[in-house]
C-alpha positions in Angstrom: -10.9 -10.0 10.7 -7.6 -11.8 11.5 -4.7 -10.1 12.7 -0.9 -10.3 12.5 2.0 -9.0 14.5 3.9 -6.4 12.6 7.6 -7.6 12.7 9.2 -7.0 15.9 7.0 -4.5 17.2 3.7 -5.3 19.4 1.4 -4.0 16.9 -1.4 -6.2 15.6 -2.6 -5.2 12.1 -5.7 -6.7 10.3 -4.3 -8.6 7.4 -6.3 -6.1 5.1 -5.5 -2.3 5.5 -7.0 0.4 3.6 -5.1 2.1 0.8 -5.6 5.8 -0.1 -3.6 6.5 -3.0 -6.7 7.1 -5.3 -8.3 9.1 -2.5 -5.8 11.8 -3.0 -7.7 12.8 -6.2 -6.9 14.2 -9.6 -4.5 16.6 -11.4 -1.2 15.4 -10.2 1.6 13.0 -11.9 0.2 9.7 -10.4 -3.4 10.4 -10.2 -6.3 7.8 -10.8 -8.3 10.3 -12.0 -11.2 12.6 -10.4 -12.3 11.6 -6.7 -15.4 12.8 -4.8 -14.1 13.8 -1.2 -17.3 12.8 0.7 -17.1 9.4 -1.0 -13.5 9.0 0.2 -14.6 9.7 3.7 -17.5 7.1 3.4 -15.0 4.4 2.2 -12.9 5.1 5.2 -15.6 4.5 7.5 -16.9 1.5 5.8 -13.3 0.1 6.2 -13.5 0.8 9.6 -16.9 -0.8 10.0 -15.7 -3.7 8.3 -13.0 -4.2 11.2 -9.9 -3.0 9.4 -7.7 -1.2 12.1 -5.2 0.6 9.8 -4.9 3.0 7.1 -2.1 3.6 4.7 -1.4 7.0 3.1 1.4 9.3 1.9 2.3 12.8 2.0 2.5 12.6 -1.9 -0.8 11.1 -2.9 -3.0 14.2 -4.3 0.0 16.3 -3.0 -1.2 16.5 0.6 -4.7 15.7 -0.2 -5.0 12.3 0.8 -3.7 12.9 4.4 -6.2 15.8 4.7 -8.9 13.5 3.8 -7.8 10.6 6.2 -7.6 13.6 8.8 -11.3 14.4 8.3 -12.3 11.0 8.5 -10.9 9.9 11.6 -11.5 13.3 13.3 -13.2 13.2 17.0 -12.8 9.4 17.1 -12.3 8.0 20.6 -10.3 5.2 19.1 -8.8 6.0 15.8 -7.2 3.4 13.5 -3.5 2.9 13.1 -2.1 5.5 10.4 0.8 4.7 8.3 2.1 7.6 6.2 5.4 8.3 4.0 7.9 10.8 3.4 10.7 11.6 1.0 8.8 12.7 -2.1 8.2 16.7 -2.1 6.7 18.8 -4.7 7.1 22.4 -6.0 4.4 25.1 -7.0 4.1 23.4 -10.6 3.3 20.2 -8.8 6.9 18.6 -9.9 7.5 15.7 -7.6 11.2 15.0 -6.5 13.1 13.0 -4.0 14.5 14.6 -0.8 15.8 12.7 2.3 17.6 15.6 4.0 17.2 16.2 7.8 15.4 19.3 7.4 13.0 18.0 4.5 12.0 14.8 6.6 11.6 16.8 9.7 9.4 19.5 7.7 7.3 16.6 6.3 6.6 14.9 9.5 5.2 18.1 10.7 3.2 18.6 7.8 1.7 15.3 8.1 1.2 15.4 11.7 -1.0 18.6 11.1 -2.9 17.3 7.8 -3.8 13.9 9.7 -4.9 15.8 12.8 -2.7 13.7 15.2 -0.3 14.0 17.7 1.7 10.9 16.9 2.2 9.1 13.6 2.0 5.4 14.2 4.2 4.4 11.2 6.5 6.8 9.3 8.1 5.3 6.1 10.6 6.7 3.5 8.5 6.4 0.3 11.6 5.4 -2.1 15.2 5.4 -1.4 15.4 8.4 -3.7 18.3 9.9 -3.6 19.8 6.7 -2.7 23.0 8.6 -0.9 20.5 10.4 1.5 18.9 7.3 2.9 20.9 7.0 6.0 20.3 10.8 6.8 16.7 10.5 6.2 16.7 7.3 8.6 18.7 8.7 11.2 16.2 11.8 11.3 13.1 9.2 11.7 15.2 7.5 14.4 15.4 11.0 16.2 11.7 11.9 15.7 11.0 8.4 17.3 12.9 9.3 20.3 11.2 12.6 20.4 7.8 10.9 20.6 6.4 12.2 17.3 6.6 8.8 15.4 5.9 5.2 16.8 7.8 3.0 14.4 9.7 3.8 11.3 9.4 1.7 8.2 10.5 1.8 4.5 8.9 1.4 1.1 10.5 0.2 -2.3 14.0 -0.6 -0.7 16.3 -3.6 -1.6 18.1 -5.7 0.9 21.2 -3.9 0.8 19.6 -0.6 1.2 17.9 -2.4 4.2 21.0 -3.5 5.5 22.6 -0.1 5.3 20.0 1.7 7.6 19.6 -1.4 10.0 22.8 -0.1 11.6 21.2 3.1 12.6 17.9 1.9 14.0 15.6 -1.4 13.5 13.4 -1.2 10.6 9.8 -1.9 11.7 8.3 -2.8 8.2 9.1 -2.9 4.3 6.4 -2.1 2.0 7.1 -3.6 -1.3 4.7 -4.4 -4.7 3.6 -7.6 -4.6 1.0 -9.4 -6.7 0.5 -12.3 -9.1 1.8 -10.2 -11.5 4.9 -8.7 -9.8 6.8 -11.4 -7.8 10.5 -10.0 -7.2 9.9 -9.4 -3.4 10.0 -13.4 -3.1 13.4 -14.0 -3.9 15.5 -11.9 -1.5 13.3 -9.5 0.5 10.8 -11.9 2.0 13.7 -14.2 3.5 15.6 -11.1 4.9 12.5 -9.7 6.4 11.8 -13.1 7.9 15.3 -13.1 9.4 15.4 -9.7 10.8 11.8 -10.1 11.7 10.9 -6.9 9.8 7.6 -6.7 9.2 6.2 -6.9 5.4 3.2 -4.8 4.3 2.8 -5.3 0.3 1.1 -2.8 -1.9 -0.9 -3.4 -5.2 -2.1 -7.1 -4.5 -4.8 -6.4 -7.1 -2.0 -4.7 -9.3 -3.9 -1.4 -9.7 -7.1 -3.1 -10.4 -6.0 -5.7 -13.0 -6.8 -8.4 -10.8 -10.1 -7.4 -9.8 -12.4 -9.1 -12.7 -13.5 -5.8 -13.6 -11.2 -4.4 -16.1 -11.8 -4.7 -19.7 -10.0 -3.2 -23.0 -12.9 -0.8 -23.1 -12.5 0.3 -19.8 -9.0 0.9 -20.1 -9.6 3.3 -23.0 -12.3 5.2 -21.0 -9.4 5.9 -18.2 -9.6 9.6 -17.3 -7.0 11.5 -18.6 -5.2 12.2 -15.6 -5.2 8.5 -14.6 -1.4 7.2 -14.3 -2.2 3.7 -15.6 -2.6 4.7 -19.0 1.3 4.9 -18.9 1.5 1.6 -17.3 2.8 -1.2 -19.5 0.5 -3.8 -17.9 -2.5 -2.0 -19.2 -1.0 -1.9 -22.7 -0.7 -4.5 -25.6 0.2 -7.3 -25.4 0.8 -7.4 -21.8 -3.1 -6.4 -21.4 -4.6 -9.3 -23.1 -2.1 -11.9 -21.3 -3.2 -10.3 -17.9 -7.0 -10.6 -18.7 -6.6 -14.3 -19.9 -5.0 -14.8 -16.5 -7.9 -13.1 -14.9 -10.5 -15.3 -16.6 -8.8 -18.5 -15.2 -8.8 -17.0 -11.6 -12.6 -16.1 -12.4 -13.1 -20.0 -12.6 -11.8 -20.4 -9.2 -13.3 -17.5 -7.4 -16.9 -18.7 -8.6 -16.4 -21.9 -7.6 -15.4 -20.8 -4.0 -18.2 -18.1 -4.0 -15.6 -15.3 -4.1 -14.5 -12.6 -6.0 -11.6 -12.2 -8.3 -10.1 -9.3 -6.2 -10.7 -11.2 -3.1 -8.6 -14.1 -4.5 -5.8 -11.9 -5.5 -5.5 -10.4 -2.4 -5.7 -13.9 -0.4 -2.9 -15.3 -2.7 -0.4 -12.5 -1.4 -1.6 -13.2 2.3 -0.6 -16.9 1.8 2.8 -16.1 2.2 4.0 -16.1 6.1 6.4 -13.2 5.8 3.6 -10.9 4.7 1.9 -9.4 7.7 -0.9 -7.6 5.5 -2.0 -6.3 2.1 -2.7 -2.6 1.4 -5.9 -2.8 -0.3 -7.1 0.5 -2.0 -10.5 1.6 -2.5 -12.2 4.7 -3.7 -15.9 3.8 -2.9 -17.7 2.1 0.3 -18.6 -0.7 -2.0 -15.2 -1.5 -3.4 -14.0 -2.1 0.4 -16.9 -3.8 1.3 -16.3 -6.4 -1.3 -12.2 -6.8 -0.8 -12.2 -6.7 3.1 -13.6 -10.3 3.4 -10.2 -11.5 1.8 -8.3 -11.1 4.8 -10.1 -14.2 6.3 -9.7 -16.4 3.4 -6.9 -19.0 3.5 -6.5 -20.6 0.4 -6.3 -24.4 -0.2 -3.1 -26.0 -1.5 -4.8 -27.2 -4.7 -5.9 -23.6 -5.3 -2.3 -22.4 -4.8 -1.0 -25.1 -7.1 -3.4 -24.2 -9.8 -2.4 -20.9 -9.8 1.4 -21.2 -9.9 0.9 -23.2 -12.9 -1.1 -20.7 -14.6 1.8 -18.0 -13.4 4.4 -20.1 -15.2 2.6 -19.8 -18.4 2.7 -16.0 -18.4 
């Protein structure tokens, strides 16, 4: 699988990385419904067998559970994958999630992530959300200290805007930004991509398949049957009138994918990777067959004709 260098670092990431949000399991605020842990571990092993060399997780996914599953999956490996995780989202005994970027909290989260993952160093430690905004300098300065102490290799952020990036860049260089990016969410193209290119900040995009909408496997019936704790029930993109509009786009995409002998999901991933500013895409999977299908998208370079056709359809949305 192709690799790209992560910003100003020397790290080479495969253009597709495994996302483990859904692997966190059910019964928390942003769950994807129930999940079988053994299937999660098999999914991680399948991703690595496909040549993927990095995994993205977060402390808050499953309230610590996703990190624990990743830790179990990589335990004992002679050459483990590059691990990216996140901090800044904390929860209480009732599972209520809040933002906290104080020095004490970020340090505590780093120690907890190291323990759950079973690693001595976190490869990429990211502030999950700039929340609360007034604490981002304190949180980032703490990450800079943890890098000096050898507990973290690189620091990154997720969901930051350009002004927030400028504020923390003064403290320590940002290795990567993780914004949402898909055919249905293109805000990052306007300011974030140019700024990251100028500053040599790596861009790792999340939700390239827009939470499954751009896989060709979502139907109105399937949406009705989402698990009660699947957070997508509350996502406007999965509700009318947006759902029908999005599914019409998917059918157009299917016509291109089938001609190329590919899947709609692969087309959605290859589309985000067409941008030179994008280092890699986080591709979520819950079962081995899912990542087996999507991983080959990392080697697909779309033709100008395909890109132009999709651009025309997107303007009609």
